[in-house]
C-alpha positions as CSV (number, residue, x, y, z in Angstrom):
1,M,25.7,-6.0,137.1
2,S,25.1,-3.1,134.9
3,F,22.7,-1.6,137.4
4,T,25.2,-1.6,140.2
5,R,27.8,0.0,138.0
6,T,25.5,2.8,137.0
7,Y,24.4,3.3,140.6
8,E,28.0,3.5,141.8
9,A,28.9,5.8,138.9
10,G,26.0,8.0,139.8
11,Q,27.0,7.9,143.4
12,T,30.6,9.0,142.7
13,H,29.5,11.7,140.3
14,R,27.1,13.0,142.9
15,S,29.8,13.1,145.6
16,K,32.2,14.8,143.2
17,M,29.6,17.5,142.5
18,E,28.9,18.0,146.3
19,S,32.6,18.3,147.0
20,M,33.0,20.9,144.2
21,I,30.0,22.9,145.5
22,R,31.6,22.8,149.0
23,Q,34.8,24.1,147.6
24,V,33.0,26.9,145.8
25,L,31.1,27.8,148.9
26,K,34.4,27.9,151.0
27,R,36.0,30.2,148.4
28,Q,33.0,32.4,148.3
29,Q,33.1,32.7,152.1
30,K,36.8,33.6,152.0
31,M,36.2,36.2,149.3
32,S,33.3,37.6,151.3
33,A,35.5,37.9,154.4
34,V,38.2,39.7,152.4
35,L,35.7,42.1,150.9
36,D,34.2,42.8,154.4
37,E,37.7,43.7,155.7
38,R,38.4,46.0,152.8
39,L,35.0,47.7,153.1
40,D,35.6,48.2,156.8
41,S,39.0,49.8,156.2
42,V,37.6,52.0,153.4
43,Y,34.7,53.1,155.6
44,S,37.0,53.9,158.6
45,D,39.3,55.9,156.3
46,L,36.3,57.8,154.9
47,Y,34.9,58.4,158.3
48,D,38.3,59.8,159.5
49,K,38.5,62.2,156.5
50,F,34.9,63.3,157.2
51,E,35.7,64.1,160.8
52,T,38.8,66.0,159.8
53,L,36.8,68.0,157.2
54,S,34.1,68.7,159.8
55,D,36.7,70.0,162.2
56,H,38.1,72.4,159.5
57,V,34.6,73.7,158.7
58,K,33.9,74.3,162.4
59,K,37.2,76.3,162.7
60,W,36.3,78.4,159.6
61,D,32.8,79.1,161.0
62,S,34.3,80.3,164.3
63,Q,36.8,82.5,162.4
64,V,34.1,84.0,160.2
65,A,32.0,84.7,163.3
66,H,35.0,86.2,165.1
67,N,35.8,88.5,162.1
68,A,32.2,89.5,161.6
69,G,32.3,91.1,165.0
70,F,34.9,93.5,163.7
71,V,32.8,94.7,160.8
72,R,30.0,96.9,162.3
73,R,27.5,98.1,159.7
74,D,23.9,98.9,159.9
75,E,21.8,96.3,158.2
76,G,19.7,97.4,155.3
77,F,21.9,100.5,154.5
78,L,24.7,101.1,152.1
79,P,27.9,102.4,153.5
80,G,28.0,106.2,153.7
81,K,31.3,106.6,151.8
82,T,31.7,104.5,148.7
83,D,35.1,103.7,147.3
84,T,36.0,105.4,144.0
85,N,37.3,103.5,141.1
86,P,41.0,104.3,141.1
87,R,41.6,102.7,137.7
88,R,38.6,104.2,136.1
89,Q,38.1,101.1,134.0
90,V,34.3,101.3,134.2
91,C,32.9,104.6,133.0
92,A,29.3,103.7,131.9
93,V,26.1,103.2,133.8
94,L,23.4,100.9,132.6
95,L,19.9,101.6,133.9
96,R,17.2,99.1,134.4
97,S,15.5,100.4,131.3
98,R,18.6,99.3,129.4
99,K,19.5,103.0,128.8
100,R,23.2,103.8,129.0
101,L,24.3,107.0,130.8
102,S,27.5,108.5,129.5
103,P,30.0,110.0,132.0
104,S,29.7,113.8,132.3
105,A,32.3,116.0,130.8
106,V,33.1,117.7,134.1
107,E,33.8,115.4,137.0
108,I,32.8,116.7,140.4
109,T,34.9,115.5,143.3
110,S,33.4,115.0,146.7
111,A,35.0,118.3,147.9
112,E,33.2,120.3,145.1
113,K,29.7,118.8,145.8
114,P,27.3,121.1,147.6
115,P,25.8,119.5,150.8
116,E,22.3,119.4,149.2
117,A,23.7,117.0,146.5
118,E,24.4,114.3,149.0
119,K,20.9,114.5,150.6
120,E,19.1,114.3,147.2
121,T,17.9,110.9,146.2
122,I,18.2,109.8,142.6
123,N,15.4,107.8,141.0
124,L,16.5,105.7,138.1
125,D,13.1,104.5,137.0
126,E,12.5,105.1,133.3
127,E,9.0,106.6,133.6
128,E,10.2,109.1,136.2
129,E,13.1,110.1,134.0
130,E,10.9,110.6,131.0
131,R,8.4,112.6,133.0
132,K,11.2,114.9,134.3
133,L,12.6,115.3,130.8
134,S,9.3,116.3,129.3
135,E,8.6,118.7,132.2
136,N,12.0,120.4,131.6
137,W,11.3,120.6,127.9
138,I,7.9,122.2,128.5
139,K,9.5,124.7,130.9
140,R,12.2,125.6,128.4
141,S,9.8,126.1,125.6
142,A,7.5,128.2,127.8
143,R,10.5,130.4,128.7
144,K,11.4,130.8,125.0
145,Q,7.9,131.8,124.2
146,S,7.7,134.3,127.0
147,I,11.1,135.8,125.9
148,K,9.9,136.0,122.2
149,S,6.6,137.7,123.2
150,R,8.5,140.3,125.3
151,W,10.6,141.3,122.4
152,K,7.7,141.5,120.0
153,C,5.6,143.7,122.4
154,H,8.3,146.3,122.9
């Protein structure tokens, strides 16, 4: 008798476990279906937003290309006329050699510039600058020596 009772108890316990597992599987399938629906809706929303953004970018590209046609400038060259600084907030120039140039005491407007000044190129390399300064100093000292020697001779 005890064997049949244990067998029946084991059988009922096993069937209860199987029914619980079936219920868990059904709930899991329902949750999976709900999650799939949510993911599909989120994906479709995201795709729609991406398409809208892509359309905007294409419109901007076409506008930029259209506006670029109005600006005609030779590539590789700076514009011939540069804009002056009307507020004069920046008055110093910093060379590549970290040397600062102070603004000159007399400002020359474009009307006062001789035509040769516009054609002349300016080299801002430090070595070139130092060489020119030393040449100018040598020329000045040679002039001073020649002037002194003229006065002494006469």
